[in-house]
GUDREN-265642 format. One record per residue (C-alpha): x negated, y, z negated; chain; residue in three letters; residue number from 1. Coordinates in Angstrom, 3 decimals. Each point is the difference from the previous one (the first is absolute). Layout:
BEGIN
<px = X, py = Y, pz = Z, kette = A, rest = Ala, nr = NUM>
...
***
This chain:
BEGIN
<px = -16.493, py = 87.925, pz = -78.562, kette = A, rest = Unk, nr = 1>
<px = -3.153, py = -0.215, pz = 1.474, kette = A, rest = Unk, nr = 2>
<px = -0.690, py = 1.251, pz = 3.871, kette = A, rest = Unk, nr = 3>
<px = 1.889, py = -3.004, pz = 2.608, kette = A, rest = Unk, nr = 4>
<px = -2.730, py = -1.412, pz = 2.994, kette = A, rest = Unk, nr = 5>
<px = 1.035, py = 1.958, pz = 3.434, kette = A, rest = Unk, nr = 6>
<px = -3.513, py = -0.808, pz = 1.258, kette = A, rest = Unk, nr = 7>
<px = -3.091, py = -2.488, pz = 0.746, kette = A, rest = Unk, nr = 8>
<px = -2.288, py = 1.162, pz = -2.045, kette = A, rest = Unk, nr = 9>
<px = -2.790, py = 0.460, pz = 1.480, kette = A, rest = Unk, nr = 10>
<px = -2.501, py = -3.844, pz = -1.120, kette = A, rest = Unk, nr = 11>
<px = 3.569, py = -1.834, pz = 0.851, kette = A, rest = Unk, nr = 12>
<px = -0.102, py = 2.147, pz = 3.418, kette = A, rest = Unk, nr = 13>
<px = -3.052, py = -1.464, pz = 1.437, kette = A, rest = Unk, nr = 14>
<px = 0.398, py = -3.366, pz = -1.807, kette = A, rest = Unk, nr = 15>
<px = 2.951, py = -0.380, pz = 2.274, kette = A, rest = Unk, nr = 16>
<px = -2.429, py = 1.599, pz = 3.140, kette = A, rest = Unk, nr = 17>
<px = -2.761, py = -2.406, pz = -0.826, kette = A, rest = Unk, nr = 18>
<px = 2.230, py = -3.087, pz = 0.714, kette = A, rest = Unk, nr = 19>
<px = 1.210, py = -1.275, pz = 3.493, kette = A, rest = Unk, nr = 20>
<px = 1.358, py = 2.036, pz = 2.074, kette = A, rest = Unk, nr = 21>
<px = 1.721, py = -2.022, pz = 3.322, kette = A, rest = Unk, nr = 22>
<px = 2.314, py = -2.934, pz = -2.181, kette = A, rest = Unk, nr = 23>
<px = 2.885, py = 0.494, pz = -1.341, kette = A, rest = Unk, nr = 24>
<px = 1.055, py = 1.576, pz = -3.111, kette = A, rest = Unk, nr = 25>
<px = 3.015, py = 0.463, pz = -2.348, kette = A, rest = Unk, nr = 26>
<px = 0.894, py = 3.837, pz = -1.817, kette = A, rest = Unk, nr = 27>
<px = 1.958, py = -0.514, pz = -3.289, kette = A, rest = Unk, nr = 28>
<px = 1.258, py = 3.025, pz = -1.263, kette = A, rest = Unk, nr = 29>
<px = 2.069, py = 0.168, pz = -3.121, kette = A, rest = Unk, nr = 30>
<px = 1.161, py = 3.945, pz = -0.094, kette = A, rest = Unk, nr = 31>
<px = 1.196, py = 1.452, pz = -2.994, kette = A, rest = Unk, nr = 32>
<px = 1.964, py = 3.767, pz = 1.646, kette = A, rest = Unk, nr = 33>
<px = 0.178, py = 2.998, pz = -2.627, kette = A, rest = Unk, nr = 34>
<px = 3.278, py = 0.978, pz = -0.225, kette = A, rest = Unk, nr = 35>
<px = 0.029, py = 3.269, pz = 1.793, kette = A, rest = Unk, nr = 36>
<px = -2.974, py = 0.597, pz = 2.681, kette = A, rest = Unk, nr = 37>
<px = -2.311, py = 2.500, pz = -0.162, kette = A, rest = Unk, nr = 38>
<px = -0.993, py = 1.296, pz = 3.611, kette = A, rest = Unk, nr = 39>
<px = -3.179, py = 2.262, pz = -0.564, kette = A, rest = Unk, nr = 40>
<px = -0.034, py = 3.564, pz = 0.103, kette = A, rest = Unk, nr = 41>
<px = 0.837, py = 1.022, pz = 4.237, kette = A, rest = Unk, nr = 42>
<px = 0.940, py = -3.598, pz = 1.055, kette = A, rest = Unk, nr = 43>
<px = 4.125, py = 1.035, pz = 1.729, kette = A, rest = Unk, nr = 44>
<px = 1.546, py = -2.202, pz = -3.574, kette = A, rest = Unk, nr = 45>
<px = -1.541, py = 1.682, pz = -2.749, kette = A, rest = Unk, nr = 46>
<px = 1.849, py = 0.669, pz = -2.713, kette = A, rest = Unk, nr = 47>
<px = 3.363, py = -1.839, pz = 1.243, kette = A, rest = Unk, nr = 48>
<px = 1.402, py = -1.919, pz = -2.445, kette = A, rest = Unk, nr = 49>
<px = -0.759, py = -3.686, pz = 2.590, kette = A, rest = Unk, nr = 50>
<px = 0.214, py = -2.485, pz = -1.718, kette = A, rest = Unk, nr = 51>
<px = -3.904, py = -2.444, pz = -0.283, kette = A, rest = Unk, nr = 52>
<px = 2.404, py = -3.297, pz = 1.724, kette = A, rest = Unk, nr = 53>
<px = 1.411, py = 2.546, pz = 2.584, kette = A, rest = Unk, nr = 54>
<px = -3.645, py = 1.570, pz = 0.419, kette = A, rest = Unk, nr = 55>
<px = -1.433, py = -3.845, pz = 0.249, kette = A, rest = Unk, nr = 56>
<px = 2.819, py = 0.001, pz = 2.662, kette = A, rest = Unk, nr = 57>
<px = -1.424, py = 2.060, pz = 1.707, kette = A, rest = Unk, nr = 58>
<px = -3.432, py = -1.424, pz = -0.152, kette = A, rest = Unk, nr = 59>
<px = 1.631, py = -4.145, pz = 1.443, kette = A, rest = Unk, nr = 60>
<px = 1.505, py = 2.224, pz = 3.033, kette = A, rest = Unk, nr = 61>
<px = -3.387, py = 2.414, pz = 0.669, kette = A, rest = Unk, nr = 62>
<px = -2.424, py = -2.937, pz = -0.052, kette = A, rest = Unk, nr = 63>
<px = 2.035, py = -2.278, pz = 2.114, kette = A, rest = Unk, nr = 64>
<px = -1.510, py = 1.510, pz = 3.403, kette = A, rest = Unk, nr = 65>
<px = -3.155, py = -0.186, pz = -1.773, kette = A, rest = Unk, nr = 66>
<px = 0.571, py = -4.348, pz = -0.723, kette = A, rest = Unk, nr = 67>
<px = 1.296, py = -0.703, pz = 3.674, kette = A, rest = Unk, nr = 68>
<px = -3.260, py = 1.663, pz = 1.674, kette = A, rest = Unk, nr = 69>
<px = -2.285, py = -1.879, pz = -2.261, kette = A, rest = Unk, nr = 70>
<px = 1.798, py = -3.829, pz = 0.313, kette = A, rest = Unk, nr = 71>
<px = 0.998, py = 0.474, pz = -2.970, kette = A, rest = Unk, nr = 72>
<px = 3.239, py = -1.099, pz = -2.828, kette = A, rest = Unk, nr = 73>
<px = 2.054, py = -0.153, pz = -2.623, kette = A, rest = Unk, nr = 74>
<px = 0.079, py = -3.719, pz = -0.733, kette = A, rest = Unk, nr = 75>
<px = 1.947, py = 0.626, pz = -3.013, kette = A, rest = Unk, nr = 76>
<px = 1.892, py = 1.575, pz = -2.608, kette = A, rest = Unk, nr = 77>
<px = 1.772, py = -0.417, pz = -3.016, kette = A, rest = Unk, nr = 78>
<px = 1.546, py = 1.733, pz = -3.450, kette = A, rest = Unk, nr = 79>
<px = -1.823, py = -0.545, pz = -2.445, kette = A, rest = Unk, nr = 80>
<px = 2.036, py = -1.487, pz = -2.919, kette = A, rest = Unk, nr = 81>
<px = -1.719, py = 0.148, pz = -3.303, kette = A, rest = Unk, nr = 82>
<px = -3.871, py = -0.792, pz = -1.005, kette = A, rest = Unk, nr = 83>
<px = 0.279, py = -3.801, pz = -1.106, kette = A, rest = Unk, nr = 84>
<px = -4.134, py = -0.405, pz = -0.809, kette = A, rest = Unk, nr = 85>
<px = -2.198, py = 3.335, pz = -0.403, kette = A, rest = Unk, nr = 86>
<px = 0.986, py = 3.116, pz = -1.744, kette = A, rest = Unk, nr = 87>
<px = 3.335, py = 1.504, pz = -0.390, kette = A, rest = Unk, nr = 88>
<px = -2.015, py = 3.348, pz = 0.920, kette = A, rest = Unk, nr = 89>
<px = -0.529, py = -0.952, pz = 3.854, kette = A, rest = Unk, nr = 90>
<px = 3.335, py = -0.011, pz = 1.248, kette = A, rest = Unk, nr = 91>
<px = 0.403, py = 0.837, pz = 3.516, kette = A, rest = Unk, nr = 92>
<px = 2.856, py = 1.278, pz = 1.848, kette = A, rest = Unk, nr = 93>
<px = -1.178, py = -0.643, pz = 3.851, kette = A, rest = Unk, nr = 94>
<px = -2.724, py = -3.333, pz = 0.643, kette = A, rest = Unk, nr = 95>
<px = 0.054, py = -1.414, pz = 3.873, kette = A, rest = Unk, nr = 96>
<px = -3.189, py = -1.654, pz = 1.807, kette = A, rest = Unk, nr = 97>
<px = -0.833, py = 2.419, pz = 3.016, kette = A, rest = Unk, nr = 98>
<px = -2.418, py = -3.055, pz = 2.853, kette = A, rest = Unk, nr = 99>
<px = -2.853, py = 2.256, pz = 1.934, kette = A, rest = Unk, nr = 100>
<px = -2.339, py = -2.364, pz = 3.549, kette = A, rest = Unk, nr = 101>
<px = -2.298, py = 0.562, pz = -2.662, kette = A, rest = Unk, nr = 102>
<px = -1.884, py = 2.722, pz = -2.499, kette = A, rest = Unk, nr = 103>
<px = -1.365, py = 2.596, pz = 2.896, kette = A, rest = Unk, nr = 104>
<px = 4.208, py = 0.037, pz = 0.881, kette = A, rest = Unk, nr = 105>
<px = 0.225, py = 2.131, pz = -3.395, kette = A, rest = Unk, nr = 106>
<px = -3.281, py = 1.553, pz = -0.111, kette = A, rest = Unk, nr = 107>
<px = 0.583, py = 1.700, pz = 3.571, kette = A, rest = Unk, nr = 108>
<px = 4.477, py = 0.819, pz = -1.926, kette = A, rest = Unk, nr = 109>
<px = -1.637, py = 0.772, pz = -3.030, kette = A, rest = Unk, nr = 110>
<px = -2.538, py = 3.065, pz = 2.123, kette = A, rest = Unk, nr = 111>
<px = 2.535, py = 1.347, pz = 2.666, kette = A, rest = Unk, nr = 112>
<px = 0.387, py = 3.613, pz = -0.393, kette = A, rest = Unk, nr = 113>
<px = 3.800, py = -0.346, pz = 0.943, kette = A, rest = Unk, nr = 114>
<px = 0.546, py = -2.896, pz = -2.898, kette = A, rest = Unk, nr = 115>
<px = -1.745, py = 2.174, pz = -2.326, kette = A, rest = Unk, nr = 116>
<px = 1.574, py = 3.291, pz = 1.400, kette = A, rest = Unk, nr = 117>
<px = 3.970, py = -1.448, pz = 0.090, kette = A, rest = Unk, nr = 118>
<px = -0.307, py = -3.165, pz = -1.689, kette = A, rest = Unk, nr = 119>
<px = -2.269, py = -0.318, pz = -3.068, kette = A, rest = Unk, nr = 120>
<px = 1.893, py = 2.951, pz = -2.523, kette = A, rest = Unk, nr = 121>
<px = 3.775, py = -1.348, pz = 0.512, kette = A, rest = Unk, nr = 122>
<px = -1.950, py = -2.854, pz = -1.629, kette = A, rest = Unk, nr = 123>
<px = -2.383, py = 2.328, pz = -2.831, kette = A, rest = Unk, nr = 124>
<px = 3.261, py = 2.339, pz = -0.482, kette = A, rest = Unk, nr = 125>
<px = 2.520, py = -4.147, pz = -0.553, kette = A, rest = Unk, nr = 126>
<px = -2.344, py = -1.225, pz = -2.318, kette = A, rest = Unk, nr = 127>
<px = -0.141, py = -0.067, pz = -3.705, kette = A, rest = Unk, nr = 128>
<px = -2.739, py = -3.322, pz = -0.146, kette = A, rest = Unk, nr = 129>
<px = -0.925, py = -2.853, pz = 2.507, kette = A, rest = Unk, nr = 130>
<px = -2.062, py = -3.212, pz = 0.334, kette = A, rest = Unk, nr = 131>
<px = -1.312, py = -1.023, pz = 3.744, kette = A, rest = Unk, nr = 132>
<px = -1.660, py = -3.501, pz = -0.094, kette = A, rest = Unk, nr = 133>
<px = -1.605, py = -1.153, pz = 3.409, kette = A, rest = Unk, nr = 134>
<px = 0.697, py = -3.768, pz = 0.447, kette = A, rest = Unk, nr = 135>
<px = -1.078, py = -2.429, pz = 2.490, kette = A, rest = Unk, nr = 136>
<px = 2.254, py = -2.285, pz = 1.758, kette = A, rest = Unk, nr = 137>
<px = 0.042, py = -3.140, pz = -1.133, kette = A, rest = Unk, nr = 138>
<px = -0.346, py = -3.268, pz = 3.115, kette = A, rest = Unk, nr = 139>
<px = 4.036, py = -1.286, pz = 0.706, kette = A, rest = Unk, nr = 140>
<px = -1.882, py = -3.155, pz = -1.270, kette = A, rest = Unk, nr = 141>
<px = -2.143, py = 1.507, pz = -3.537, kette = A, rest = Unk, nr = 142>
<px = 3.456, py = 0.687, pz = -1.457, kette = A, rest = Unk, nr = 143>
<px = 0.955, py = -0.863, pz = -4.474, kette = A, rest = Unk, nr = 144>
<px = 0.055, py = -2.014, pz = -1.833, kette = A, rest = Unk, nr = 145>
<px = -1.137, py = -2.981, pz = 3.062, kette = A, rest = Unk, nr = 146>
***
């Protein structure tokens, strides 16, 4: 199995930052969890038998105040069941969308020292693979199929 994607690569991050920062965005998250969380040495949870799902729940609990402070919120969450179109190897444990008032809010969050020190370790310990897709919401009158 190839290594999973956990963090954005530099080129994608640069493109993300070059897009408009003052317009609302949605971030689609697809998450594959580790069976057992892998916390780094020195973290209080290192070596403990914590499931990836429980570590990700802790990530959700610790990120919530950051999202609220930024005016962001989870707008949709689902439990993926079957990959109908696409490779079956891309099966996901969690799928959700977070709305940000603009990409600057997302940038501010990932640069926040508290977020990096106290939130990110739970995500990194929990996630085996992920996809993060920035979305520009469509105008309500611009529905597909109309």
